[in-house]
py3Dmol code that shows the C-alpha trace and the ligand (Angstrom):
import py3Dmol

protein = """\
ATOM      1  CA  UNK A   1       0.000   0.000   0.000  1.00  0.00           C
ATOM      2  CA  UNK A   2       2.626   2.463   1.095  1.00  0.00           C
ATOM      3  CA  UNK A   3       4.850   1.660  -1.871  1.00  0.00           C
ATOM      4  CA  UNK A   4       2.202   2.485  -4.435  1.00  0.00           C
ATOM      5  CA  UNK A   5       1.399   5.738  -2.733  1.00  0.00           C
ATOM      6  CA  UNK A   6       5.063   6.736  -2.606  1.00  0.00           C
ATOM      7  CA  UNK A   7       5.571   5.880  -6.245  1.00  0.00           C
ATOM      8  CA  UNK A   8       3.007   8.455  -7.224  1.00  0.00           C
ATOM      9  CA  UNK A   9       5.165  11.430  -6.250  1.00  0.00           C
ATOM     10  CA  UNK A  10       5.309  13.717  -9.218  1.00  0.00           C
ATOM     11  CA  UNK A  11       8.959  14.666  -9.465  1.00  0.00           C
ATOM     12  CA  UNK A  12       9.802  16.055 -12.914  1.00  0.00           C
ATOM     13  CA  UNK A  13      11.433  13.347 -15.039  1.00  0.00           C
ATOM     14  CA  UNK A  14      14.636  15.289 -15.712  1.00  0.00           C
ATOM     15  CA  UNK A  15      15.111  16.035 -12.034  1.00  0.00           C
ATOM     16  CA  UNK A  16      14.404  12.419 -11.096  1.00  0.00           C
ATOM     17  CA  UNK A  17      16.910  11.216 -13.687  1.00  0.00           C
ATOM     18  CA  UNK A  18      19.572  13.600 -12.392  1.00  0.00           C
ATOM     19  CA  UNK A  19      19.030  12.581  -8.760  1.00  0.00           C
ATOM     20  CA  UNK A  20      19.127   8.875  -9.655  1.00  0.00           C
ATOM     21  CA  UNK A  21      22.303   9.425 -11.643  1.00  0.00           C
ATOM     22  CA  UNK A  22      23.939  11.433  -8.840  1.00  0.00           C
ATOM     23  CA  UNK A  23      23.128   8.589  -6.434  1.00  0.00           C
ATOM     24  CA  UNK A  24      24.066   5.845  -8.895  1.00  0.00           C
ATOM     25  CA  UNK A  25      20.520   4.455  -8.473  1.00  0.00           C
ATOM     26  CA  UNK A  26      21.530   3.231  -5.046  1.00  0.00           C
ATOM     27  CA  UNK A  27      20.000   3.849  -1.637  1.00  0.00           C
ATOM     28  CA  UNK A  28      22.058   6.552   0.081  1.00  0.00           C
ATOM     29  CA  UNK A  29      21.590   4.999   3.561  1.00  0.00           C
ATOM     30  CA  UNK A  30      22.278   1.247   3.255  1.00  0.00           C
ATOM     31  CA  UNK A  31      24.085   1.631  -0.120  1.00  0.00           C
ATOM     32  CA  UNK A  32      23.240  -1.938  -1.084  1.00  0.00           C
ATOM     33  CA  UNK A  33      23.520  -2.282  -4.856  1.00  0.00           C
ATOM     34  CA  UNK A  34      20.650  -3.610  -6.911  1.00  0.00           C
ATOM     35  CA  UNK A  35      17.868  -2.831  -4.464  1.00  0.00           C
ATOM     36  CA  UNK A  36      14.742  -1.232  -5.807  1.00  0.00           C
ATOM     37  CA  UNK A  37      14.858   2.418  -4.907  1.00  0.00           C
ATOM     38  CA  UNK A  38      12.482   5.328  -4.735  1.00  0.00           C
ATOM     39  CA  UNK A  39      12.782   9.062  -4.484  1.00  0.00           C
ATOM     40  CA  UNK A  40      11.951  10.171  -0.979  1.00  0.00           C
ATOM     41  CA  UNK A  41      10.826  13.675   0.000  1.00  0.00           C
ATOM     42  CA  UNK A  42      12.900  14.344   3.073  1.00  0.00           C
ATOM     43  CA  UNK A  43      10.417  16.765   4.646  1.00  0.00           C
ATOM     44  CA  UNK A  44       7.581  14.378   3.688  1.00  0.00           C
ATOM     45  CA  UNK A  45       5.950  17.125   1.648  1.00  0.00           C
ATOM     46  CA  UNK A  46       5.435  15.454  -1.726  1.00  0.00           C
ATOM     47  CA  UNK A  47       4.983  18.785  -3.466  1.00  0.00           C
ATOM     48  CA  UNK A  48       8.383  20.083  -2.359  1.00  0.00           C
ATOM     49  CA  UNK A  49      10.509  18.963  -5.314  1.00  0.00           C
ATOM     50  CA  UNK A  50      13.532  21.045  -4.468  1.00  0.00           C
ATOM     51  CA  UNK A  51      16.545  18.763  -5.153  1.00  0.00           C
ATOM     52  CA  UNK A  52      17.807  19.387  -1.607  1.00  0.00           C
ATOM     53  CA  UNK A  53      14.575  17.789  -0.364  1.00  0.00           C
ATOM     54  CA  UNK A  54      14.940  14.531  -2.296  1.00  0.00           C
ATOM     55  CA  UNK A  55      16.953  11.423  -1.446  1.00  0.00           C
ATOM     56  CA  UNK A  56      17.212   7.994  -3.048  1.00  0.00           C
ATOM     57  CA  UNK A  57      16.148   5.293  -0.606  1.00  0.00           C
ATOM     58  CA  UNK A  58      15.438   1.579  -0.865  1.00  0.00           C
ATOM     59  CA  UNK A  59      12.111   0.335   0.481  1.00  0.00           C
ATOM     60  CA  UNK A  60      13.731  -1.072   3.643  1.00  0.00           C
ATOM     61  CA  UNK A  61      15.420   2.182   4.531  1.00  0.00           C
ATOM     62  CA  UNK A  62      12.308   4.074   3.598  1.00  0.00           C
ATOM     63  CA  UNK A  63      10.416   2.013   6.150  1.00  0.00           C
ATOM     64  CA  UNK A  64      12.857   3.307   8.771  1.00  0.00           C
ATOM     65  CA  UNK A  65      11.695   6.835   8.035  1.00  0.00           C
ATOM     66  CA  UNK A  66       8.157   5.801   9.039  1.00  0.00           C
ATOM     67  CA  UNK A  67       8.935   4.432  12.516  1.00  0.00           C
ATOM     68  CA  UNK A  68       6.650   6.000  15.057  1.00  0.00           C
ATOM     69  CA  UNK A  69       7.255   4.110  18.257  1.00  0.00           C
ATOM     70  CA  UNK A  70       9.285   1.340  19.865  1.00  0.00           C
ATOM     71  CA  UNK A  71      13.036   1.255  20.388  1.00  0.00           C
ATOM     72  CA  UNK A  72      14.158   1.537  16.778  1.00  0.00           C
ATOM     73  CA  UNK A  73      15.386   4.955  16.052  1.00  0.00           C
ATOM     74  CA  UNK A  74      13.555   6.685  13.251  1.00  0.00           C
ATOM     75  CA  UNK A  75      15.597   7.594  10.218  1.00  0.00           C
ATOM     76  CA  UNK A  76      14.893  11.296  10.391  1.00  0.00           C
ATOM     77  CA  UNK A  77      15.418  14.153   7.978  1.00  0.00           C
ATOM     78  CA  UNK A  78      18.750  15.258   9.463  1.00  0.00           C
ATOM     79  CA  UNK A  79      20.239  11.795   9.145  1.00  0.00           C
ATOM     80  CA  UNK A  80      18.979  11.357   5.598  1.00  0.00           C
ATOM     81  CA  UNK A  81      20.560  14.660   4.526  1.00  0.00           C
ATOM     82  CA  UNK A  82      23.924  13.595   5.978  1.00  0.00           C
ATOM     83  CA  UNK A  83      23.730  10.149   4.347  1.00  0.00           C
ATOM     84  CA  UNK A  84      22.546  11.607   1.047  1.00  0.00           C
ATOM     85  CA  UNK A  85      25.206  14.327   0.806  1.00  0.00           C
ATOM     86  CA  UNK A  86      27.985  11.935   1.769  1.00  0.00           C
ATOM     87  CA  UNK A  87      26.807   9.318  -0.737  1.00  0.00           C
ATOM     88  CA  UNK A  88      26.563  11.781  -3.644  1.00  0.00           C
ATOM     89  CA  UNK A  89      30.039  13.057  -2.827  1.00  0.00           C
ATOM     90  CA  UNK A  90      31.429   9.515  -2.793  1.00  0.00           C
ATOM     91  CA  UNK A  91      29.787   8.666  -6.098  1.00  0.00           C
ATOM     92  CA  UNK A  92      31.176  11.820  -7.659  1.00  0.00           C
ATOM     93  CA  UNK A  93      34.698  11.160  -6.357  1.00  0.00           C
ATOM     94  CA  UNK A  94      34.590   7.585  -7.546  1.00  0.00           C
ATOM     95  CA  UNK A  95      33.490   8.678 -11.005  1.00  0.00           C
ATOM     96  CA  UNK A  96      36.403  11.064 -11.189  1.00  0.00           C
ATOM     97  CA  UNK A  97      38.941   8.458 -10.098  1.00  0.00           C
ATOM     98  CA  UNK A  98      37.453   5.509 -12.032  1.00  0.00           C
ATOM     99  CA  UNK A  99      35.985   7.003 -15.145  1.00  0.00           C
ATOM    100  CA  UNK A 100      38.352   9.919 -15.324  1.00  0.00           C
ATOM    101  CA  UNK A 101      41.351   7.701 -16.075  1.00  0.00           C
ATOM    102  CA  UNK A 102      39.226   5.481 -18.343  1.00  0.00           C
ATOM    103  CA  UNK A 103      38.317   8.422 -20.482  1.00  0.00           C
ATOM    104  CA  UNK A 104      41.383  10.607 -20.252  1.00  0.00           C
ATOM    105  CA  UNK A 105      44.515   8.711 -19.414  1.00  0.00           C
ATOM    106  CA  UNK A 106      44.412   6.145 -22.275  1.00  0.00           C
ATOM    107  CA  UNK A 107      44.835   9.112 -24.569  1.00  0.00           C
ATOM    108  CA  UNK A 108      47.874  10.104 -22.603  1.00  0.00           C
ATOM    109  CA  UNK A 109      49.329   6.634 -22.087  1.00  0.00           C
ATOM    110  CA  UNK A 110      48.455   5.265 -25.514  1.00  0.00           C
ATOM    111  CA  UNK A 111      51.226   6.537 -27.813  1.00  0.00           C
ATOM    112  CA  UNK A 112      49.036   6.481 -30.928  1.00  0.00           C
ATOM    113  CA  UNK A 113      46.191   8.470 -29.373  1.00  0.00           C
ATOM    114  CA  UNK A 114      48.691  10.786 -27.756  1.00  0.00           C
ATOM    115  CA  UNK A 115      50.189  11.505 -31.160  1.00  0.00           C
ATOM    116  CA  UNK A 116      46.830  11.867 -32.887  1.00  0.00           C
ATOM    117  CA  UNK A 117      45.448  14.195 -30.247  1.00  0.00           C
ATOM    118  CA  UNK A 118      48.492  16.436 -30.622  1.00  0.00           C
ATOM    119  CA  UNK A 119      48.188  16.767 -34.413  1.00  0.00           C
ATOM    120  CA  UNK A 120      45.562  19.533 -34.732  1.00  0.00           C
ATOM    121  CA  UNK A 121      47.547  21.830 -32.433  1.00  0.00           C
ATOM    122  CA  UNK A 122      50.771  20.978 -34.244  1.00  0.00           C
ATOM    123  CA  UNK A 123      49.183  21.782 -37.595  1.00  0.00           C
ATOM    124  CA  UNK A 124      47.884  25.070 -36.253  1.00  0.00           C
ATOM    125  CA  UNK A 125      51.395  25.995 -35.090  1.00  0.00           C
ATOM    126  CA  UNK A 126      52.786  25.183 -38.542  1.00  0.00           C
ATOM    127  CA  UNK A 127      50.133  27.375 -40.155  1.00  0.00           C
ATOM    128  CA  UNK A 128      51.008  30.235 -37.827  1.00  0.00           C
ATOM    129  CA  UNK A 129      54.671  29.904 -38.769  1.00  0.00           C
ATOM    130  CA  UNK A 130      53.927  29.795 -42.504  1.00  0.00           C
ATOM    131  CA  UNK A 131      51.371  32.597 -42.468  1.00  0.00           C
ATOM    132  CA  UNK A 132      53.836  35.523 -42.426  1.00  0.00           C
ATOM    133  CA  UNK A 133      55.511  34.081 -45.554  1.00  0.00           C
ATOM    134  CA  UNK A 134      52.161  33.799 -47.327  1.00  0.00           C
ATOM    135  CA  UNK A 135      51.238  37.288 -46.165  1.00  0.00           C
ATOM    136  CA  UNK A 136      54.209  38.795 -48.027  1.00  0.00           C
ATOM    137  CA  UNK A 137      52.460  38.149 -51.323  1.00  0.00           C
ATOM    138  CA  UNK A 138      55.887  37.487 -52.809  1.00  0.00           C
ATOM    139  CA  UNK A 139      55.667  34.190 -54.751  1.00  0.00           C
ATOM    140  CA  UNK A 140      59.096  32.906 -53.718  1.00  0.00           C
ATOM    141  CA  UNK A 141      58.375  33.584 -50.027  1.00  0.00           C
ATOM    142  CA  UNK A 142      54.904  32.100 -50.372  1.00  0.00           C
ATOM    143  CA  UNK A 143      56.406  28.996 -51.917  1.00  0.00           C
ATOM    144  CA  UNK A 144      58.750  28.771 -48.934  1.00  0.00           C
ATOM    145  CA  UNK A 145      55.712  28.881 -46.638  1.00  0.00           C
ATOM    146  CA  UNK A 146      54.199  26.011 -48.602  1.00  0.00           C
ATOM    147  CA  UNK A 147      57.406  24.009 -48.339  1.00  0.00           C
ATOM    148  CA  UNK A 148      57.430  24.534 -44.551  1.00  0.00           C
ATOM    149  CA  UNK A 149      53.865  23.201 -44.343  1.00  0.00           C
ATOM    150  CA  UNK A 150      54.641  20.247 -46.585  1.00  0.00           C
ATOM    151  CA  UNK A 151      57.692  19.412 -44.494  1.00  0.00           C
ATOM    152  CA  UNK A 152      55.586  19.522 -41.312  1.00  0.00           C
ATOM    153  CA  UNK A 153      52.862  17.341 -42.845  1.00  0.00           C
ATOM    154  CA  UNK A 154      55.415  14.846 -44.131  1.00  0.00           C
ATOM    155  CA  UNK A 155      56.729  14.474 -40.590  1.00  0.00           C
ATOM    156  CA  UNK A 156      53.223  13.849 -39.297  1.00  0.00           C
ATOM    157  CA  UNK A 157      52.708  11.166 -41.953  1.00  0.00           C
ATOM    158  CA  UNK A 158      56.021   9.512 -41.124  1.00  0.00           C
ATOM    159  CA  UNK A 159      55.139   9.540 -37.410  1.00  0.00           C
ATOM    160  CA  UNK A 160      51.789   7.893 -38.152  1.00  0.00           C
ATOM    161  CA  UNK A 161      53.380   5.209 -40.322  1.00  0.00           C
ATOM    162  CA  UNK A 162      55.141   3.879 -37.227  1.00  0.00           C
ATOM    163  CA  UNK A 163      51.732   2.489 -36.193  1.00  0.00           C
ATOM    164  CA  UNK A 164      51.208   0.518 -39.406  1.00  0.00           C
ATOM    165  CA  UNK A 165      52.653  -2.918 -40.107  1.00  0.00           C
ATOM    166  CA  UNK A 166      56.129  -2.486 -41.674  1.00  0.00           C
ATOM    167  CA  UNK A 167      55.061  -3.892 -45.048  1.00  0.00           C
ATOM    168  CA  UNK A 168      52.256  -1.405 -45.490  1.00  0.00           C
ATOM    169  CA  UNK A 169      54.130   1.147 -47.603  1.00  0.00           C
ATOM    170  CA  UNK A 170      55.418  -0.935 -50.473  1.00  0.00           C
ATOM    171  CA  UNK A 171      58.418  -1.949 -48.371  1.00  0.00           C
ATOM    172  CA  UNK A 172      59.884   1.538 -48.672  1.00  0.00           C
ATOM    173  CA  UNK A 173      61.225   3.676 -45.894  1.00  0.00           C
ATOM    174  CA  UNK A 174      58.405   6.032 -44.878  1.00  0.00           C
ATOM    175  CA  UNK A 175      60.568   9.093 -45.598  1.00  0.00           C
ATOM    176  CA  UNK A 176      61.203   7.874 -49.154  1.00  0.00           C
ATOM    177  CA  UNK A 177      57.619   6.787 -49.675  1.00  0.00           C
ATOM    178  CA  UNK A 178      56.234  10.194 -48.779  1.00  0.00           C
ATOM    179  CA  UNK A 179      58.930  12.151 -50.618  1.00  0.00           C
ATOM    180  CA  UNK A 180      57.987  10.269 -53.795  1.00  0.00           C
ATOM    181  CA  UNK A 181      54.325  10.763 -53.000  1.00  0.00           C
ATOM    182  CA  UNK A 182      54.788  14.520 -52.595  1.00  0.00           C
ATOM    183  CA  UNK A 183      56.805  14.732 -55.831  1.00  0.00           C
ATOM    184  CA  UNK A 184      54.106  12.921 -57.733  1.00  0.00           C
ATOM    185  CA  UNK A 185      51.424  15.171 -56.230  1.00  0.00           C
ATOM    186  CA  UNK A 186      53.379  18.228 -57.420  1.00  0.00           C
ATOM    187  CA  UNK A 187      53.632  16.690 -60.890  1.00  0.00           C
ATOM    188  CA  UNK A 188      49.984  15.754 -60.995  1.00  0.00           C
ATOM    189  CA  UNK A 189      48.682  19.181 -59.930  1.00  0.00           C
ATOM    190  CA  UNK A 190      51.172  20.953 -62.224  1.00  0.00           C
ATOM    191  CA  UNK A 191      49.894  18.982 -65.197  1.00  0.00           C
ATOM    192  CA  UNK A 192      46.328  19.643 -64.144  1.00  0.00           C
ATOM    193  CA  UNK A 193      46.947  23.397 -64.018  1.00  0.00           C
ATOM    194  CA  UNK A 194      48.931  23.153 -67.251  1.00  0.00           C
ATOM    195  CA  UNK A 195      45.882  21.681 -68.959  1.00  0.00           C
ATOM    196  CA  UNK A 196      43.769  24.466 -67.549  1.00  0.00           C
ATOM    197  CA  UNK A 197      46.315  26.990 -68.847  1.00  0.00           C
ATOM    198  CA  UNK A 198      47.012  28.495 -65.414  1.00  0.00           C
ATOM    199  CA  UNK A 199      50.703  28.665 -66.140  1.00  0.00           C
ATOM    200  CA  UNK A 200      52.453  26.485 -63.540  1.00  0.00           C
ATOM    201  CA  UNK A 201      55.808  27.282 -65.101  1.00  0.00           C
ATOM    202  CA  UNK A 202      55.933  30.452 -62.989  1.00  0.00           C
ATOM    203  CA  UNK A 203      56.652  30.633 -59.269  1.00  0.00           C
ATOM    204  CA  UNK A 204      53.118  31.959 -58.844  1.00  0.00           C
ATOM    205  CA  UNK A 205      51.806  28.775 -60.431  1.00  0.00           C
ATOM    206  CA  UNK A 206      54.034  26.731 -58.148  1.00  0.00           C
ATOM    207  CA  UNK A 207      52.479  28.458 -55.125  1.00  0.00           C
ATOM    208  CA  UNK A 208      49.027  27.381 -56.246  1.00  0.00           C
ATOM    209  CA  UNK A 209      50.226  23.830 -56.853  1.00  0.00           C
ATOM    210  CA  UNK A 210      51.860  23.786 -53.413  1.00  0.00           C
ATOM    211  CA  UNK A 211      48.549  24.769 -51.840  1.00  0.00           C
ATOM    212  CA  UNK A 212      46.893  21.796 -53.546  1.00  0.00           C
ATOM    213  CA  UNK A 213      49.615  19.456 -52.299  1.00  0.00           C
ATOM    214  CA  UNK A 214      49.157  20.749 -48.724  1.00  0.00           C
ATOM    215  CA  UNK A 215      45.454  20.072 -48.946  1.00  0.00           C
ATOM    216  CA  UNK A 216      46.085  16.548 -50.287  1.00  0.00           C
ATOM    217  CA  UNK A 217      48.560  15.781 -47.500  1.00  0.00           C
ATOM    218  CA  UNK A 218      46.092  17.003 -44.866  1.00  0.00           C
ATOM    219  CA  UNK A 219      43.520  14.614 -46.314  1.00  0.00           C
ATOM    220  CA  UNK A 220      46.084  11.794 -46.221  1.00  0.00           C
ATOM    221  CA  UNK A 221      46.726  12.447 -42.534  1.00  0.00           C
ATOM    222  CA  UNK A 222      42.983  12.420 -41.851  1.00  0.00           C
ATOM    223  CA  UNK A 223      42.577   9.149 -43.749  1.00  0.00           C
ATOM    224  CA  UNK A 224      45.431   7.541 -41.840  1.00  0.00           C
ATOM    225  CA  UNK A 225      43.984   8.705 -38.530  1.00  0.00           C
ATOM    226  CA  UNK A 226      40.596   7.338 -39.562  1.00  0.00           C
ATOM    227  CA  UNK A 227      41.983   3.915 -40.436  1.00  0.00           C
ATOM    228  CA  UNK A 228      44.275   3.724 -37.407  1.00  0.00           C
ATOM    229  CA  UNK A 229      41.407   4.528 -35.028  1.00  0.00           C
ATOM    230  CA  UNK A 230      38.558   2.698 -36.773  1.00  0.00           C
ATOM    231  CA  UNK A 231      38.425  -0.088 -34.171  1.00  0.00           C
ATOM    232  CA  UNK A 232      38.660   2.204 -31.153  1.00  0.00           C
ATOM    233  CA  UNK A 233      35.513   3.228 -29.361  1.00  0.00           C
ATOM    234  CA  UNK A 234      37.364   5.616 -27.050  1.00  0.00           C
ATOM    235  CA  UNK A 235      38.153   7.937 -29.933  1.00  0.00           C
ATOM    236  CA  UNK A 236      35.721  10.334 -31.602  1.00  0.00           C
ATOM    237  CA  UNK A 237      37.027  10.667 -35.153  1.00  0.00           C
ATOM    238  CA  UNK A 238      34.500  13.294 -36.248  1.00  0.00           C
ATOM    239  CA  UNK A 239      35.381  15.540 -33.311  1.00  0.00           C
ATOM    240  CA  UNK A 240      39.065  15.105 -34.086  1.00  0.00           C
ATOM    241  CA  UNK A 241      38.489  15.800 -37.784  1.00  0.00           C
ATOM    242  CA  UNK A 242      36.723  19.078 -37.139  1.00  0.00           C
ATOM    243  CA  UNK A 243      39.684  20.144 -34.987  1.00  0.00           C
ATOM    244  CA  UNK A 244      42.108  19.016 -37.673  1.00  0.00           C
ATOM    245  CA  UNK A 245      40.282  21.111 -40.265  1.00  0.00           C
ATOM    246  CA  UNK A 246      40.000  24.090 -37.946  1.00  0.00           C
ATOM    247  CA  UNK A 247      43.280  25.830 -38.813  1.00  0.00           C
ATOM    248  CA  UNK A 248      41.812  28.764 -40.695  1.00  0.00           C
ATOM    249  CA  UNK A 249      40.792  30.649 -37.546  1.00  0.00           C
TER     250      UNK A 249
END
"""
ligand_1 = """\
1
ZN
Zn 18.572 1.263 1.870
"""
view = py3Dmol.view(width=600, height=400)
view.addModel(protein, "pdb")
view.setStyle({"model": 0}, {"cartoon": {"style": "trace"}})
view.addModel(ligand_1, "xyz")
view.setStyle({"model": 1}, {"stick": {}})
view.zoomTo()
view.show()
């Protein structure tokens, strides 16, 4: 009888969910896992839904709040508040020490994730270093800026290759593989612009081609990161990708 009456308390769903989460769906007094629990209004006013007035209790402990006589001591409001606040604090601390490391430290301890997480910032630094050269508007200086970026991206690619099986890159040394790759990208874009009559024979044309190569290399890094992390559920590729692409700001 009492149970059904108590279950009718109309605590807003979001608030109830938050309180149950904060208490880990566990009675704050006995703290026995797996017991059915209910939300108890500490002042026994079922319309007072202030979070400070609500505690998670199992049915057994709730019964102790209803004691009216005898030698058993009633579980009163003051005790419940102390139990409740202590329990919520313990749950919070345990989440920080348990889940914190689960979510954060693998990215620090795991060399691959550590590298990957550092790439967007590294790219941004390279852009900041190259920017003054591009800002000159002088083709030869702008080309130098491109070369700096390409050099930085090649290093990123070489670093990532360390996490692939050795045979993955046609048995070549990663440095050689990517140097050839970059050369062929320059050739390919030059020919493309040649066909379009944009005049790649000039340094100005070379600057445009270099920009295309940079963009290709950035995509290669993103593809490698995607394939290296595809089996990991502790890595959010889309979030990483938007950071990786966010170097224009
Ligand atoms: Zn209990």
